N, C-alpha and C positions, 0 to 999 in steps of 0.2 A: 747082599752087600751090607757090610758093617759100617756103622757111622761112628767116627771118633770124636768129631767136634760139630756142634750145632751153632751156627751163627743166627742169633735170634733178635729180631726187631721187636721191642716191647710194645710198639704201636701197630699191631696187626689186627686185621678185621676178624670178627667172630669171637675170639677169646682175647683176653689180655695176655701180654707177654709174661706177666707174673704167673698166671694160671698154667700157661704152656710150660714154663720153666719148672714149676713145681711138679707137674705131671711127668715130664721127661726125667727129672731128677729122681722121682719116686720109682718109675717103671723101668728106666734105663740108667742106673746109677753110674755106669762106666762112660756114658757120653758126657764130654766136657762142654759146657755152655759158655759161649762168648756173647755177651749182651751188647746190642747196638741200639742207641737211643737218641732222640732229639733232646731229651731232658738232660739237664746238667748233672754231672756226677754227684754233686752234693745233695741232690734231691732224692736219688734212688740207689746209687751204687752200693752204699753200705748194706742196705736190705738185701740186694741181690747177692752180694758176696756172702752174707750170713746164710742165705738160702742155698748156697752151693755153686754160684756162678764162678767161672774160672777167670773171667775178664769182663770189664765194663768199659765201653768206649762211647763217646758221643759221635753223632754223625758228622760233626765238623772236625773230627780228628783227622790228622794227616793220613793218607793212605799207607804210608810207611809204618805208622803206629798200628794199624790194623794187621798188617803183615807180621810185624814184630809180636803182637799179641797172639796171633794164631800159631806162630812158631813156638812161642814159649809155652802155650797151652798144650800143643802137640807133644812137647817134651815132658809133659806132666807138671808143669809149673802153673803159677797164677800170675796174670799180668795186672799190674796196677800202675796207672799213669803217674808220672812224677808230680804233676799238679795235684792229683787226688791224694797221693800219699802225704804230701806236705800239708794239705788241709786236714787230713786225718790226724796227723801228729799234733798239729796246732790245736785241733779240736779236743784232744784228750784233756786238756786243762779246763775246757769250758763245758764238758758234758753235763756236769751237775747243775750248771746254770741254764741249761736249755729248757724251753717250754715242752710240755708233754707231747704236743702234736708234732714236734720236730723229730721225735724218735719212733713214730709210727711206721709200720711197714707200708709198702705201696698199696696193698689191699686195704689196710685200715684207713689210709688216706682217701 
């Protein structure tokens, strides 16, 4: 059985979601990863997208958002919530003003 999309909770027992995602991305580059997290998007999403995630949603997202994200990822796209995209664009101006610890990856944190 082939896997097209992996829905990954970053708070799994045994390994971190970050480790699992990196392993999957390295060993199975065709599998698209949708991250599901209790952590807010501004804390981790940017690092997961940089590492190859196709979507990042918080667990308090509406079920319709999860369905929309999975559909978009299945079609080969990337899902970014409107809320996160607005924060990213707004943050472009302030990146140079950020403290160094704010740009660390989840593993580095």
